[in-house]
N, C-alpha and C positions, 0 to 999 in steps of 0.2 A: 331231830325231828324236823318235819316240814310245817312251818306255820304260814297262815293266811291272815293277815290283820287287815279289818276293813276300817276306813276312816273318810267320814264326811265333814268337810271343813266348814265350820260356822264361824268361829274365830280363827282369823287367818294366821296368827301365831300360836294359840294354845292347842287346838286339837291336833293339827299336824306335827306341832313341837312335841308333845308328849308321845304320839304314836312313832314318830321316827326315833326318839330316844329309846323307846321300848323295842323298837326292831333292832337298833344296834347294840341294845343291852343284850337281846338275846343272842344275836350273832356272835358277840363277843365269848358268849359261852357255849359256842359250838353249835348253834340251831342254825337252820336255814329259814329264812323269812322272806315272804312276799308281802309287801305293804301296798295295798289296793287304795287308792285315794281319787277324790273327784276333782281335787284341785291341788296339784302339786307344785304351783308357781313359787311359794315361799322356800321350797327347799332349794332354789337356785342361789340363793344367799345364806340361807340358814345351815347348808352343808359345806363343809369344805372340801371332802374328798369322798369317793365313792367308797363303801364299805363292804369287804368280802363277806358273802353270805346273806346280803340284803338286796332285794330287788323292788323295784319300784314300778307299780303297773297302774294304767288309768282305770278308774272304775267309772264307766260310762253306763248312760241309759239310752238305748236297751244294753242290757248287760252283753258284754263279749268276753267270754274266758278264753277265746283263741284255741280252744282244744285243750287248756290246761287242766290236768287232773287236780283235783282239790288235795291239799296237804293233810296232814294228820291232825292239826289243832286249827280250830276256827276262832278268832277273836273279833267280836263285835264292840268297837270302841264306843263309849259313851251314848249307847242306845240306839246305834244306827242298824239298820237291818239289812242283812245280805240277801242278795236277789234269789227268788226261789229256784231259779236255774242251777245255780251253784249250790244251794241246800240240796237239791234233789240228786246232784252227782256226788255230793259228799255222802249223802245216805245211803246212796247205791254202792259206793265203794266200800264203806266200813261195814256194811252187812255182808257184801261178798267176801270180804276179807275176814270176817268175825272179829273186827276191832270195836274197842269201846268208843263211845262218842265223847269227843273232846273238844267241846263248843263253850267258850267262855264269854261272858258277857262282862266287859270291862267298864267299871262304873267310874263316875266322877270322883274326886278326892272330898271328903268330908271328916271332921272330926267329931260329928254328931254320932250319937250312940247307936243309931241304926246302922251305921257301916260296919261295927263289930258284930252286931246282931245278925245282919243278913248276909256277911261275909261267907262265901263257900256253899251257900244254900242251893239246892237244885231247882230248876224251873222247866218241868216237862212241857214238850212241845204238843199242842193238842189238836193242830190242825196244820193244813198245807202239806208239802212234800217232805218236811222234817217230822212229820207225826209219828209219835213213839220215840223219839230221840229226847236227850235232856240236856238242857242248857245249864251252866254253873255261874252263880253270880261271883265276882271277884272285885273286892272293893280297897282300892288303895287306902291308906289309913296312917296315922300317926302312933297307933298304941299296938301292943301285943294283942293277937287275935284279929288283926286286920291284914291286908295284903302287903303293907309296908310302902316305901316310896323308892323311886327309881334312884339308883345311885351305882355308878361305874366301879368296877374292881380297882381302878387305879386313881381314883378321885383323889384321895389323901395324898398320894405321892405326887401328883400333878399340882396339888396345891402348895406343898412344901417346897417345891422348885420353881414356883412362879415370881418371876422378876417384874414388881409393879413399875417401876421407872422405865425399865426397857420396853414393856408393853405400851405403856402411855406415849412415849416418844415415837414408838412405830405408828400410832394412830393418830399422829399430830396434835397431841395434848401438851401444851407447853407448861407442865407441871412444875412449880416453884416451891413445892412443900407445903402449900395450902389444903385445907380439908377437902375431900372429895366426897360428893354425894351423887349417887346415880338417881335418874328420874325415868320410870316407865310407867305410863299412866294412861288413863282415858282423859276425862275433862272435869277433874274434881273441882266442886266450887271452892275449896279452900286452897286452890292452887296460888291465886294472888296473895294470900295470908303466908303461905310459905316463902315465895319470892321476896315479899317485903321483909320477913323476919331475917332470912339470910342476908338481904342487903343491908341491913342495920344491925346485925349481930356484932358480937366482940371479935369473932374469929373470922377471917377470911375463907371464903368457900368457893370452889368450883363445882358448879352444877353440871353433870354430865349427861345430856339430854338424848334419849333414843329417838330414831326418826319416826316418822309418822304422826300419830294422833298426840303424842307428848309433846314433840316440837312445834306441832301445830298450836297447841294450846298455850305453851309458853310465849311464842312469838305473837299470837293474838293479843295477850295481856300486854306484852312490853310495846308492841307497836299499836296500841289502842288509838284510832283516830280521833276519837272523841277527847282523848287526853283526861278523862274524868278521874282516872286513878293511877297517876304518872308513878312510876317505880323510882323511888329515891335512892340512889346509890352512888352518891358523889364521891364517897370515899372508896369506891370500887371495891367493897367488901365481897360483892357477888360477881364471880366470873362465870361465864355461860358458855360451854363448848356443845355444839350440836354435832353428834356422832353419826357416820354413816350406819347403814345396815350392818349387823354383826352377825357371824355364824354363832351357833350354839356354843362352840368352844369360846369364842371370843366374849360372849354374852357372860359366861362364868368368869372369864378374866376381868370383866368390867366390875362384877360383884366382888370379887376378892380384892379388887383396887380400892374400893370404896370404904369410908368410914361409916356410912349410912345409906341404906338402899330403899328407894321407893319402888315398889314392884306391882304388878296387876297379873289377875288371872291365876291359874293352877300351876303352870310349868315353871313361871319365874318365882313363885312363892317356895317352891321346893328346892330349886337353884339357890335362892337366897339363903334358906335355912343351912343348906351344905356349906355356903360361904362362911356362915358363922358371924356375920356383922349385924349390927342393929337394923332392922328393917320395918317398914310401913306397908301393909297389904291394902291395895284397892281391889276389893273382891269384884267379881263379875255380877253386876245387878241382875236380880231377876224379878218375874212379877210378884206381887203382893208382898214385896219386900222379904222374900224367903231368905235372901242373902243375909239378912241382919241375923238370923238365928245360927245360919252357918258361921259366920263371923264371930259370933259370941262364944260358939262351942270351940273354935279354934284358939280364941284368946283364953279360955278357961284351960283347955290342955296346955297352952303355952304358960300358964301361970302368970300371966302378964300382970306387971304393977298398974298401978291406977294411971300413973302418966301415960303408959303406952296404950292402956285402953281409951283415954280420952283423945289420943292422937288418932286412933283408929277410928272412933266415933266422928270425929271432925272430918278426916281424909274421905270417909264413907258415906257423909252425910246422914248418919243414923241418928243423931240428936240435934235438936235445934239450938242454934246458937244466935239466931237473930243477924243483926249487922256488927256483931262483936268481933270484927276482922283483927283488931288488935290482940286478941287473945292468942298467944303463941301455939303453935302446933306442937312443938316440944321444949322443953326446958334444957338448956345445954348441960346442966349438972344430971340431968336425967339419963343422958346417953350412957354412961357408965353402968348404971343400973340395968338399961335395956341390953347393954352388951353381956352382963353377967346372965341374964334372962335367956337370952338365945343362945350363949354358949352351953348353958345346962340342958336346953331343949336339945340341941345337936347331939350333945353326949348321949341323951337317952335315946335318940335315933341310931345313932352308931352301933348302940347296944343291940339292935334289932335286926333281923335279916332283911335285906334289900328287896324290892318288889320282883326283881328279875328272878332271884333265886327262889324267892317263895312261889313265884308262878311256875316255874320249870318244875318244883317238887310237887305242887298241887296236881299240875297234869300227870305227872308221873304216878301219882297215887290213882288218879282217875283211870289210866291207862291199865293199872295192873289189877283194878277192882274188876271182880266177877261175880 
């Protein structure tokens, strides 16, 4: 089938990252995909090579389809609305050919109960050029009854053949066997606590910091001009490597290389789960603290131990600790328990069909329905 995926970039990494992975995933399964995006700049470093079957097109205002005929499947990613001109052309096409409407509203990832309850539900279009057509909600999720998570068919094989030492050397990381921790974050209030803990900890650690907001936040603390909170690192227990921008493939490699991963947003959470290493998730903040409920639902699904819940509460500032910056973000002994928790969760996910497989099957059922 020919798919048209529409994406408006709000988070420069998250929205386009998920949509690109989805486009590639579908193409790997023999589909033809056009990805319409209003800001494709992140793809210049996020993508290694062109992918057969995937075409990236600019989504401009006013809309210009350049005479392109709409495909068989429309996908609105994360609540974006497709332009009425394209909807009108799609409606005219499927009615003329007597095809069923294959219009998917791809929602955000959540472990909350509504994801399973609403997954697959129809949403009749009551007005505009698409009047009389029906959209269907598609909810990614962590449990059976949802749309699952994006996973490439060759993921496990690539992980099994990954050479950590070689990859680190290729990226200029002078690794000498110290513990590796990745950091991809916004500006968590607990960041100084994490740095101080690693600098004073019993195990030598190299922090691999992603570019952008994470690097800026770390450098802001370390080079604080006021010197009010100097980082005590005389024994050099904490080594810091600032990474360049990484493609999606190399970001996976980073997660595989580390013993602990601090991740942010939706796409990196899923990739960290597939990495199968202990992780701490900084959820995207929402108004009225709606993200707190979302985070708790995920921790419940994860069956997270108390130590992992406490760390997430501190990292996401969901509970008040006052000035207790000496309170550790994690206990060294807790990492083994975290590893067991993540490994069990990953095994559960591997037992479910991935999102690409489920989406193609779902569209196939809608296409056959009469």
